[in-house]
C-alpha positions, 0 to 999 in steps of 0.5 A, a space after each residue: 381317392 383323396 390325398 388325405 385318404 391315400 396318406 392314411 392308407 399308406 400310414 396304416 400299411 406302414 404300421 402293419 408292416 413295421 409298427 412304429 416308423 416314419 418316412 423322411 425326405 432328403 431334407 430329413 423332413 417327415 413325409 409319413 408317420 405311423 400312429 404307433 410312432 406318434 404314440 412312442 415319441 409323444 409327438 404330433 409328428 406333422 408332415 414337414 417337421 424335421 425328424 432329427 429335431 423330434 428325435 434329438 431335441 436340444 441335445 448337443 450330441 446328434 449322432 443320428 442326424 449327423 449320420 443321415 446327413 452324411 448318407 450313413 445308416 445309423 442305430 442308437 438310443 433316444 430318450 423320450 418323455 411320456 405324457 405322465 412326466 416319466 421317460 423311456 428309451 427307444 431303439 432307433 434304426 434307419 434304412 436308406 430308401 435308395 441303395 445308391 444315395 440318400 437323395 430319396 430319403 430314409 425309413 426310420 423304425 422305432 422299438 422300445 429299448 429292451 423289447 423282445 422285437 430287438 432280438 429280431 432286428 437282423 444285422 446291426 452295425 455299431 461303430 465297426 462292430 456287427 451283431 444280431 445277438 440280443 446280448 450284444 445289442 444290449 451291450 451297444 445300448 449301454 455304450 450308447 448311454 455311457 458314451 456321452 458321459 465323462 465317467 470312468 468305464 471298465 470294459 470286461 471281455 475275453 481276449 479278442 472280444 473287441 475291447 478297444 473297439 468299445 473304447 473307441 466307440 465310447 470316445 466317438 460318442 463323447 464330447 471329447 471325440 475331437 480330442 486324441 484317443 490314445 491306447 496302451 497295453 499295460 501287459 506289453 511293457 516291463 515296469 520301468 518302461 511302462 511308467 515312462 510310457 504312461 507318465 513321461 519323463 524329463 531330460 536326464 531322468 535316466 541314461 538315454 533320456 536326452 529330451 523331455 518326453 510326454 507320456 500317454 496321459 499328456 498325449 491324451 489331454 482333453 481326449 480319452 486314454 484306453 488302458 488295456 489289460 489294466 489288471 497287469 499293472 504292477 502294484 507300484 504303478 497302480 499307486 501312481 495311477 491312483 494318484 493321477 486319477 485323484 489329483 488329475 495331475 501327472 509328474 513325469 519321471 525325474 520331474 518335480 512339478 505336477 502337470 494338470 491333465 484332462 483325460 477320460 479313462 477307459 480301461 479293460 481287462 479279461 479278468 474280474 478285478 474283484 478277484 484280483 483284489 482278493 488275491 492281493 494283486 490289485 488295489 481295491 481303491 484303484 478298482 473303485 476308481 476304474 470300475 465306475 461303470 462296467 461294460 461287459 462284452 459277451 464272448 463269441 461262443 455265447 452268440 453263435 448267431 453272429 459267427 456267419 454274420 461276422 465271417 461274411 462281413 470279413 469276407 466283404 472287407 477282404 474281397 478285392 484285397 487278396 488274390 482270392 475272391 470268396 463268394 460263398 461259404 460251404 455248409 460244412 465249413 460254416 458248421 465247423 466254424 459254429 461248433 468251435 469254442 473261439 477262445 480268441 473270440 472275434 480276433 481268432 475268427 478273423 485270423 481264421 478267415 485270413 488263413 482261408 484266403 491264404 490256403 484255399 482256392 476258388 470262390 467257395 470257402 471250403 472245410 479244407 480251407 480252415 485251420 487245423 484247430 477248427 477241423 479238430 473235434 474234441 473227444 467227449 466221454 459220452 460220444 465217440 469222436 467223428 472221423 476227420 473230414 480231411 486227410 492228414 489232419 493233426 491229431 485231435 487236441 485234448 478236450 476243452 475245459 472251462 478253467 483258464 489253467 486248462 485252456 492255457 495248458 492246452 494252448 502250450 501243449 498244442 504249440 509244442 511247448 512254444 510259448 510265443 506260438 501259444 500266446 499268438 493262438 490265444 490272442 495275448 502277448 507272451 508276457 501276459 501268458 507267462 504271468 498267467 502261467 506263473 500265477 496259476 503255478 503251471 509249468 509248461 512242457 
């Protein structure tokens, strides 16, 4: 059979199996391309043409090319022009043809962004975050699009959902990626100290100020500043933050002259800022400055298909670092993990894996290795609770409630009234827990 016929047969087989796809050699030049790939990319895709030149065009950000040259798989969004002059977006996934090295080339698969096929792509890694959930993939697409821009971003997500990972991804995708990335939790400091942490102070500004000290804004100059739990900012500091955003200058405590700063702001909160504005706890003008582009992280309880994946990825990272090695997860343990509601999200899940390493033995993660709160099954008014699977288990907790007040009350109750322990279980600081309890009018036992 002639070489052209063999090539046509190979391309037909590749399209039958994968749809839009190309095979590239170690120099990233195209070896094979399916007709569907040519249609989606609106290109001839001739053999020998470098795939990154087709995918990335003249763009300054060439993350897919950089990843392939570094021998790393990549996923991302590319924007292509249609023949009618409009544009459309494609979700790109790369797969190394040789597991050991990229010397044998890559398989690159395309699908229209937002297509139903994306829900079946399997595990996807994006800047340290893993998922196979369609909603989380959509979150990744938003980050991919917003990252290269310089707009202010507000990340909405529950405690432990990975808001700082999203902020770091936005930084790495931006033109500021070679600049500093600074992060500060606005709930972790009292007001007097938080102001100094953000804006800095000059020598002699207060007792103990023996030298000029830059704040996070100056330290993040030409980079990204991540303001976590921004809803916890006191109103006085909200006004000062607003002025920094409006003037792009900072006046340190005790200083007189403004200092120009070039910083991209990414902020995060687990509460709706609009609700905080309506309650009088947050300035509306600052909200509009911070919430230029919102990014929403779905909670872990709404993407149960990710639980087994995340546990396995955590095990892969942990094996070799601990005395115990885990090679498998028992069906009973996995079922218990999947029915838990994960109020602390991914952070709580990873803490659970750490607990299992410390408390269990053997190569299989067993049900008895899990923390007590995972083993407890809340009672239901319609169904009698199942008998405990392990002996000497603590009494079951009260039934979960969707309201924040009930969730916080339950955490304090289960911690025996110890707020520090309750805050740890919730994945938040003690100060944040105290503020929320006070705002909700809850007095713990």
